[in-house]
TIDREN-247977 format. One line per field, with one value per residue (C-alpha): residue in one letter; x, y, z. Coordinates in pm, 1 decimal. Layout:
residu	(A / ...);
c1	(X / ...);
c2	(Y / ...);
c3	(Z / ...);
***
This chain:
residu	(M / S / A / H / T / R / A / M / K / T / R / L / T / E / A / F / D / L / T / H / P / I / L / S / A / P / M / A / F / A / A / G / G / R / L / A / A / A / V / S / H / A / G / G / L / G / L / I / G / G / G / Y / G / N / A / E / W / L / A / Q / E / F / G / A / A / G / N / A / A / V / G / C / G / F / I / T / W / K / M / A / E / N / P / D / V / L / D / L / V / L / D / R / K / P / A / A / L / V / L / S / F / G / D / P / A / P / F / A / P / R / I / A / E / A / G / V / P / L / I / C / Q / V / Q / T / L / R / D / A / Q / A / A / A / E / C / G / A / T / A / I / V / A / Q / G / A / E / A / G / G / H / G / E / R / R / A / T / F / T / L / V / P / E / V / A / D / W / L / A / R / T / A / P / D / V / L / L / L / A / A / G / G / I / A / D / G / R / G / L / A / A / A / L / M / L / G / A / D / G / V / L / V / G / S / R / L / W / A / S / A / E / A / N / V / S / A / A / M / T / D / A / A / I / A / A / T / G / D / M / T / L / R / S / T / V / M / D / A / A / R / G / L / R / W / P / E / R / Y / S / A / R / V / L / K / N / P / V / T / E / R / W / H / D / D / P / D / G / L / R / A / N / P / D / A / Q / K / D / W / A / E / G / W / Q / A / G / D / P / A / R / A / N / T / F / V / G / E / A / A / G / L / I / H / D / R / P / P / V / A / E / I / I / Q / S / M / V / E / E / A / E / A / L / L / T / R / A / P / R / W / V / G / A);
c1	(-1.0 / 119.5 / 247.6 / -6.2 / -308.5 / -479.3 / -702.4 / -1067.2 / -1281.5 / -1650.0 / -1879.9 / -1784.9 / -1410.6 / -1472.2 / -1705.6 / -1479.9 / -1143.3 / -1052.1 / -818.8 / -1046.8 / -1430.9 / -1390.0 / -1505.2 / -1447.7 / -1753.8 / -1776.8 / -1780.0 / -1837.3 / -1524.6 / -1331.3 / -1301.7 / -1072.4 / -856.4 / -571.0 / -793.6 / -970.0 / -643.8 / -491.6 / -791.2 / -765.1 / -388.4 / -456.4 / -680.7 / -1018.5 / -1208.8 / -1176.5 / -1461.5 / -1431.6 / -1696.9 / -1874.3 / -2106.3 / -2276.3 / -2143.0 / -1862.6 / -1722.2 / -1390.1 / -1329.5 / -1414.5 / -1168.3 / -899.5 / -959.6 / -970.9 / -635.1 / -505.3 / -613.1 / -366.0 / -389.9 / -567.1 / -899.7 / -1143.9 / -1513.6 / -1722.7 / -2041.4 / -2308.1 / -2580.3 / -2854.6 / -3099.3 / -2832.8 / -2674.4 / -3021.9 / -2999.2 / -2691.9 / -2683.7 / -2395.4 / -2155.9 / -2270.2 / -2150.8 / -1825.3 / -1758.6 / -1883.1 / -1645.5 / -1365.1 / -1474.3 / -1491.6 / -1481.3 / -1823.5 / -2080.3 / -2259.0 / -2591.2 / -2717.2 / -3018.4 / -3261.3 / -3426.3 / -3155.1 / -3402.3 / -3374.0 / -2995.0 / -2961.4 / -2997.1 / -2724.9 / -2494.1 / -2559.1 / -2501.5 / -2165.1 / -2085.4 / -2026.2 / -2150.1 / -2418.7 / -2411.4 / -2705.4 / -2683.7 / -3018.1 / -3152.6 / -3476.0 / -3586.4 / -3824.5 / -3538.6 / -3338.0 / -3613.2 / -3632.8 / -3259.9 / -3267.8 / -3551.1 / -3357.0 / -3060.1 / -2817.4 / -2511.2 / -2483.8 / -2677.3 / -2530.1 / -2757.1 / -2658.5 / -2754.1 / -2815.7 / -2480.5 / -2308.3 / -2147.8 / -2294.7 / -2636.7 / -2869.9 / -3195.4 / -3315.8 / -3272.0 / -2990.4 / -2721.9 / -2762.4 / -3123.4 / -3129.9 / -2851.1 / -2992.1 / -3343.3 / -3210.5 / -3001.1 / -3302.9 / -3507.3 / -3223.5 / -3178.0 / -3543.2 / -3592.4 / -3265.7 / -2992.2 / -2741.6 / -2740.4 / -2449.7 / -2491.6 / -2260.8 / -2306.9 / -2237.7 / -2280.0 / -2057.3 / -1804.0 / -1466.0 / -1257.7 / -1229.3 / -1510.1 / -1742.4 / -1616.6 / -1662.0 / -2004.0 / -2109.7 / -2025.3 / -2210.1 / -2525.3 / -2526.0 / -2335.2 / -2070.2 / -1851.8 / -1851.9 / -1858.2 / -1632.7 / -1672.1 / -1568.1 / -1261.5 / -1115.7 / -1227.2 / -979.5 / -685.3 / -374.8 / -501.0 / -849.9 / -929.9 / -1010.7 / -866.3 / -641.7 / -858.9 / -1172.3 / -990.0 / -857.5 / -1208.3 / -1334.3 / -1048.1 / -1126.5 / -1499.0 / -1708.5 / -2009.1 / -2220.8 / -2096.9 / -2262.0 / -2617.6 / -2830.6 / -2919.2 / -3017.1 / -2819.6 / -2536.8 / -2772.9 / -2956.6 / -2620.7 / -2528.5 / -2873.3 / -2902.8 / -3264.1 / -3206.8 / -3518.3 / -3685.8 / -3632.7 / -3257.9 / -3043.1 / -2669.4 / -2467.3 / -2211.1 / -2022.8 / -2216.7 / -2070.4 / -2179.8 / -2353.5 / -2576.9 / -2638.1 / -2766.1 / -2955.3 / -3039.5 / -3396.7 / -3428.3 / -3287.7 / -3535.4 / -3394.7 / -3045.1 / -3171.1 / -3296.6 / -2969.2 / -2709.1 / -2449.9 / -2464.7 / -2443.1 / -2146.6 / -1975.0 / -2043.3 / -1896.8 / -1586.5 / -1550.7 / -1586.6 / -1317.3 / -1088.4 / -1169.2 / -1277.5 / -1479.9 / -1636.4 / -1774.9 / -1872.7 / -1976.0 / -1752.5 / -1913.6 / -1835.3 / -2035.1 / -2083.3 / -1761.4 / -1580.6 / -1561.6 / -1355.9 / -1114.9 / -799.4 / -550.1 / -507.0 / -285.5 / -237.7 / -518.5 / -304.3 / -251.0 / -629.0 / -727.8 / -452.3 / -554.9 / -928.5 / -864.9 / -622.8 / -863.4 / -1163.4 / -952.4 / -851.7 / -1216.4 / -1355.7 / -1079.2 / -1154.6 / -1533.6 / -1547.3 / -1412.0 / -1735.0 / -1945.2 / -1966.0 / -1850.7);
c2	(-0.5 / 348.4 / 555.4 / 814.1 / 577.4 / 604.9 / 342.6 / 406.2 / 396.3 / 301.6 / 96.8 / -199.0 / -170.8 / -126.7 / -420.2 / -659.4 / -508.0 / -421.5 / -160.7 / -98.8 / -139.9 / -399.3 / -763.1 / -994.0 / -1162.7 / -1535.0 / -1626.2 / -1994.9 / -2168.1 / -1844.6 / -1733.4 / -1990.7 / -1976.6 / -1802.2 / -1513.7 / -1484.0 / -1478.7 / -1210.8 / -984.9 / -1030.6 / -969.3 / -654.7 / -507.5 / -622.1 / -943.7 / -1227.0 / -1480.3 / -1827.3 / -1917.1 / -2217.2 / -2209.1 / -2543.5 / -2704.6 / -2935.9 / -3036.5 / -3167.3 / -2843.5 / -2630.2 / -2819.5 / -2776.0 / -2401.0 / -2332.7 / -2510.3 / -2288.9 / -1974.6 / -2074.5 / -1859.5 / -1575.9 / -1461.7 / -1539.7 / -1594.1 / -1814.3 / -1778.5 / -2017.8 / -2033.7 / -2079.6 / -2282.7 / -2529.1 / -2544.3 / -2629.3 / -2957.8 / -3055.4 / -2844.5 / -3053.9 / -2828.3 / -2535.3 / -2714.5 / -2807.7 / -2437.7 / -2314.7 / -2558.2 / -2374.1 / -2050.8 / -1828.0 / -1448.8 / -1429.1 / -1645.3 / -1514.3 / -1646.1 / -1551.0 / -1653.4 / -1807.9 / -1772.7 / -1737.7 / -1779.5 / -2157.8 / -2130.7 / -1796.7 / -1958.8 / -2214.9 / -1940.1 / -1721.1 / -2016.7 / -2056.4 / -1696.4 / -1620.5 / -1296.0 / -1356.7 / -1141.9 / -1178.1 / -1077.3 / -947.8 / -807.2 / -644.5 / -431.9 / -706.0 / -951.2 / -692.9 / -654.6 / -1038.4 / -1055.1 / -795.8 / -973.8 / -1297.6 / -1123.7 / -1045.3 / -850.3 / -701.0 / -688.8 / -673.7 / -487.2 / -628.9 / -460.7 / -623.5 / -485.5 / -761.8 / -1063.0 / -1407.5 / -1453.5 / -1171.9 / -1002.5 / -675.7 / -384.9 / -140.6 / -73.6 / 302.8 / 296.3 / -25.6 / 70.4 / 402.9 / 257.0 / -20.7 / 236.2 / 449.8 / 150.9 / 30.3 / 375.9 / 389.1 / 34.9 / -160.7 / 105.6 / -140.2 / -357.5 / -284.1 / -225.3 / -314.9 / -227.5 / -465.4 / -466.2 / -273.0 / -162.0 / -206.3 / 95.6 / 385.0 / 576.6 / 290.9 / 265.4 / 634.6 / 638.3 / 345.3 / 530.7 / 839.2 / 620.5 / 516.4 / 193.4 / 107.9 / -69.3 / -274.8 / -631.7 / -656.9 / -937.9 / -891.1 / -665.9 / -931.9 / -1212.4 / -1063.2 / -1089.8 / -1300.2 / -1500.8 / -1594.8 / -1944.8 / -1823.2 / -1933.5 / -1689.9 / -1710.1 / -1610.7 / -1329.8 / -1213.1 / -1229.1 / -1003.3 / -759.5 / -726.6 / -677.8 / -374.7 / -370.1 / -369.2 / -721.3 / -876.9 / -1000.0 / -1168.4 / -1519.6 / -1865.6 / -2054.3 / -2156.6 / -2311.8 / -2504.4 / -2631.3 / -2756.3 / -2894.9 / -2658.2 / -2569.9 / -2216.1 / -2043.5 / -1857.1 / -1509.2 / -1533.9 / -1508.6 / -1469.0 / -1197.6 / -1341.3 / -1233.3 / -1286.5 / -1567.2 / -1835.1 / -2029.3 / -1736.7 / -1649.5 / -2000.3 / -2085.3 / -1764.5 / -1773.1 / -2152.8 / -2275.5 / -2566.1 / -2678.0 / -2672.7 / -2880.2 / -3132.0 / -3145.2 / -3372.2 / -3310.7 / -2938.1 / -2977.4 / -3201.4 / -2941.8 / -2669.2 / -2887.2 / -2964.0 / -2586.9 / -2501.7 / -2754.7 / -2606.6 / -2244.4 / -2171.8 / -1849.1 / -1951.6 / -2282.5 / -2209.0 / -1883.4 / -1621.7 / -1499.7 / -1131.5 / -810.7 / -489.3 / -384.5 / -576.0 / -236.2 / -104.3 / -395.7 / -372.3 / -608.1 / -892.5 / -763.0 / -912.5 / -851.9 / -615.5 / -383.8 / -376.2 / -290.2 / -30.2 / 142.8 / 133.4 / 279.8 / 544.9 / 659.2 / 663.6 / 859.3 / 1113.9 / 1163.7 / 1190.5 / 1438.1 / 1645.8 / 1650.4 / 1972.2 / 2159.8 / 2087.6 / 2263.9 / 2636.1 / 2870.6);
c3	(0.5 / -89.1 / 198.9 / 84.8 / 118.7 / 447.7 / 595.0 / 506.2 / 814.7 / 790.4 / 1011.9 / 805.1 / 866.3 / 1239.9 / 1262.2 / 1079.0 / 1175.6 / 815.0 / 668.1 / 370.9 / 328.5 / 49.7 / 40.5 / -249.1 / -391.8 / -319.9 / -685.4 / -747.2 / -878.4 / -933.4 / -571.0 / -413.3 / -106.1 / -281.8 / -401.3 / -65.3 / 126.4 / -107.1 / -43.1 / 330.0 / 326.5 / 127.2 / 401.5 / 286.1 / 358.8 / 114.3 / 66.2 / -69.9 / -320.7 / -166.9 / -469.6 / -525.5 / -209.6 / -305.6 / 32.1 / -105.6 / -298.5 / 4.2 / 221.0 / -47.1 / -78.6 / 292.7 / 305.6 / 23.5 / 232.1 / 500.0 / 811.5 / 648.6 / 802.4 / 520.7 / 490.2 / 265.2 / 62.3 / -49.4 / -316.5 / -59.1 / -254.4 / -354.9 / -7.3 / 131.2 / -64.7 / 135.4 / 449.5 / 593.4 / 396.6 / 608.8 / 921.8 / 750.7 / 688.0 / 1027.5 / 1195.6 / 1033.8 / 1211.0 / 897.9 / 936.3 / 779.6 / 602.9 / 297.1 / 177.8 / -168.5 / -383.4 / -142.9 / 198.7 / 467.3 / 759.6 / 803.8 / 840.1 / 1032.1 / 1377.2 / 1313.7 / 1188.3 / 1488.0 / 1720.5 / 1570.8 / 1645.8 / 1277.8 / 1117.4 / 865.1 / 545.6 / 311.9 / -55.0 / -191.8 / -514.8 / -390.1 / -98.4 / 2.1 / 40.1 / 228.4 / 476.9 / 524.3 / 574.8 / 843.2 / 1017.2 / 1040.0 / 1201.9 / 930.1 / 1039.7 / 688.9 / 365.6 / 21.4 / -219.3 / -559.1 / -884.3 / -1219.8 / -1353.9 / -1157.7 / -1324.8 / -1251.8 / -1104.3 / -997.3 / -1086.5 / -1244.9 / -1006.2 / -1073.9 / -813.5 / -824.9 / -702.1 / -506.0 / -266.3 / -146.4 / -116.9 / 104.0 / 297.4 / 369.1 / 488.3 / 710.8 / 858.6 / 962.6 / 1064.1 / 1132.6 / 1173.7 / 1319.7 / 1008.0 / 778.6 / 401.7 / 116.0 / -249.1 / -535.9 / -910.0 / -1141.8 / -878.8 / -1034.0 / -938.8 / -689.6 / -856.1 / -775.2 / -418.3 / -362.2 / -516.2 / -299.4 / 10.0 / -107.8 / -183.6 / 186.5 / 180.1 / 442.7 / 192.3 / -127.6 / -247.3 / -558.8 / -809.5 / -1169.2 / -1098.3 / -860.5 / -1087.7 / -1338.6 / -1096.9 / -1086.7 / -792.8 / -935.7 / -1055.1 / -1406.1 / -1740.3 / -1913.2 / -2225.1 / -2038.7 / -1863.9 / -2203.0 / -2345.8 / -2062.3 / -2100.5 / -2479.8 / -2409.7 / -2327.9 / -2092.4 / -2411.8 / -2482.8 / -2175.9 / -2123.9 / -1862.3 / -1964.8 / -1839.3 / -2107.2 / -1878.4 / -1624.4 / -1898.1 / -2019.2 / -1679.1 / -1593.6 / -1294.1 / -1199.5 / -1069.7 / -941.6 / -1230.4 / -1074.5 / -1137.9 / -1446.0 / -1486.4 / -1664.0 / -1902.7 / -2214.1 / -2534.6 / -2744.9 / -3000.8 / -2715.4 / -2617.4 / -2979.5 / -3051.9 / -2721.8 / -2539.1 / -2668.6 / -2643.2 / -2308.2 / -2304.9 / -2636.2 / -2487.3 / -2185.9 / -2434.8 / -2631.9 / -2463.0 / -2734.2 / -2684.4 / -2310.8 / -2341.0 / -2566.2 / -2308.9 / -2032.5 / -2234.0 / -2313.0 / -1946.7 / -1848.7 / -2110.7 / -2009.3 / -2366.4 / -2390.4 / -2725.1 / -2610.5 / -2252.7 / -2079.8 / -1925.9 / -1604.0 / -1584.9 / -1528.8 / -1714.9 / -1541.4 / -1817.3 / -1989.4 / -1691.5 / -1676.1 / -1886.8 / -1712.1 / -1473.4 / -1190.8 / -848.1 / -594.0 / -387.9 / -680.1 / -757.3 / -401.0 / -366.1 / -685.3 / -593.6 / -246.9 / -368.3 / -636.9 / -396.6 / -143.4 / -403.9 / -515.7 / -170.5 / -67.8 / -374.2 / -303.6 / -95.1 / -397.9 / -580.6 / -322.6 / -363.3 / -83.0);
***
């Protein structure tokens, strides 16, 4: 960290003993122990992507995190099919447990009993209210700009709406912004919108420590935000029955061109599913889908996590320090 970069102090940094109000998104497959540890070592809080609940993978990635204080996130509806993985993670005393895409209420008491802070990622005000009611320490308001799964609300309006509701009703609950935040401008804007910090996905997905193929990262670096779309193609290809309310933002490619309007046809085509699976295994952005958000247009390299966080914090600090100059005397 630059000698000129001060620690950013918010309610989030104080609650989790962080230097900077930045958490990494628990991106399934991409966010392993190496990425999570790098974020924590850089002053944020790294989260391992528990994703679809592979116990062997989780054990491996917690091992890869070493002694770093890291958390973990789950796709709630999938974890509910095998809740034993929740206990596996809680036994490791994670710094936080993130639940996304499903009702957190059945699992909140177990998480509280373990003394682990519960963070709920939501895409609507209604879900934010439910998360607060079940005892969440923090809520992540995720806009549709985000890579991977999500819904339709935009970050710029969802975050302040949730912030206003929390201020009136549950003022002790922390708020993070997610969706399209890839640099210091996004961090500074999130704080101005009423968030206590940010959850960063795509920008850290394109880092040296992420479990992402070079070809998919290169495809994202070459893309603009215009070249992404929300689709269910990748879930159809994998035979995953995601709840209908969710879709995932990915780069457009030949797979989305062929199947975006016909996901049922893809579900009924084993040859196409096999080709997708082989493409995913090979990290081929033309045969499988590259999970990245609209922030692709702000990503131009694949540096180490520490450089990304330092740059983000320095830029945000410069903007926030300059802000009084914009207000007339």
